[in-house]
C-alpha positions, 0 to 999 in steps of 0.5 A: 319775512326778513325783507319786511323786517329790514329797517331802511334809513332815509334822509329826511327831506325839507320842504317849503312851508305850505301856504306861507305868505310870499316873502316870509323869512323862514329858514328851510334847511338842516344846518343849524348855527347857535349864533350868526357869525359875520365876516366883514371885509372892507377894502380899497387899493390902499387899505383893508379892514377885517372884522368878525362879529355876531351883530350885523349892525356892525357892518352898517356904517360901511355902506356908501363909503368909497370902498368895496365891502364884503359881508359874509353871514354864516348861519341862515337859521338866525333870520332876524340878523338877515332881515336887518341886513335886508332892510339896510340894503333895501333887499326885496322880501322875496330875496330874503325868503330865497336866501334862507330857503336851501332846497332850490336850484341855482339861479340869477335874478336882477333887481333895481340896483343889485343882482341876486345869485343862488348857487351851491358850494361844495367842499370836503368835510372829511376825506369821504364826506362832501358838504353841499352848502346852499349859498346866496349872493347879493351884488351891488355897486360897491358891496357884496353880501354872501350868505351860507348855511354854516361856518366853513367855506372855500374862500381862505385863499381869496381873503389872503389875497385881499389882506396881502394885496395880491392879484387884482382884487384890491384894485378892482370894484365889487363886480370883480370881487363877485367874480373871484368868489364864484371862481373860488367856488368853481375851482373847488368843483374841480377839486371835488369832481377829481376826487370822485373821479379817483374813487371811480378809477379805484373801483374800476381797478378793483373790479378788474383784479378781484377774483370774486364778486362781493356785496361791498363792491355793489354797495360802493358802486351804487353809493358812487353813482348816487354821489355823482348824480347828486353833484350833477343836480347841484352843479349843472344849473349853475352853468346857465347862471354864469352864462346869464351873468356874462350876458347881463347889462347891469351898469356896475359890471364892467366889460373887463369883468365880463371877460373873466366871467366868460372864462368862468363859463368855460370852466363850468362847461369843463366841470359839467363835461367831467361830471358827465364823463364820470357818470358814464364811467360809473354806469360802465362800472355797473355793466362791468360788474354785472358782466363779471358776475355773468362770466363767473357764472358761465365758468361755473356752468361750463365746468358743471356741463363738462362734468355732466357730459363726461359722465353721460356715456359712463352712466349709460354703460353703468346703466346697461350693466346694471339691468337684471337680465339673465341672458347678458353674455358679458356677465358670465365673462370672468374679465367682464368687470375689468373690461367695462372699467377699461372701456369707461376709462378710455372713453373718459380719456378720449373725451378729456383730450377732445375737450382740451383740443377744443379749449373747453378746459 
């Protein structure tokens, strides 16, 4: 009855609107932004311009200039601004639909004049809470458009490099900017995975040193297992996206950028190998936990078995002399009681010595 009355909290899943017209720009997700925040970065090797706006039209006049323009939109629920940007850059309606639909796997699609990439960005909101944020990217000849669910990302270092002309980004084209954005995302995959690995190692240490099993340990292992599986589902498809990107024949992706993309693909292989390793470790922890419980149960059963074995002959003797027969010679012996106790104690000592020699005690 207690199980029936127990309330379980489940996260509500969001699904695409049934029977909606293909190309309908309708936000499907959980993160809501009151207003759209638009980060505009326009640069070349000599100068750069950073702007923050709430109106996407402020970025329109950069199109066609001999600069690289990066427009980052925070807040996918404000679909009107996204549609305006899509019309300005002639984006396909299905692209706009995918931008605001957050429950899909990573993918790469080629359109005339631009590439469209969908992936997930992972970062920590708190020390223990991972943010799984849907991101989309459109790459053209001299522009990059990025779309993310809410404010907060992993691109602060990249913005600093652009602002201060560090590295190659200011001297390169939009394809290299695309690479640096993806590289920042992948680098943060490593950060998240290493943090989860530390948690798994802490759990492993706890299992080795704890003296008794606890429900808290079971819950921690289960939560960690779900987290690792969720990270794997999120990250694993992105490896194929990077592979396709490196092998694509788009004109505005230069060969030297493909060398960087090849290195990025190697990083993705390492990320997936680390995830698979930690997944095996967490399964191993569950087996270790169950083994610990079994060993502790065996120890208890061994002690109880030894106690029962010791008392078997003692109970046998006590049972014999507990019978109410008249002709039992020992009953008339004045020292009979003491003799029985002596025999029982000797049997007890002999059995304990025997168990000790067998290392059962």
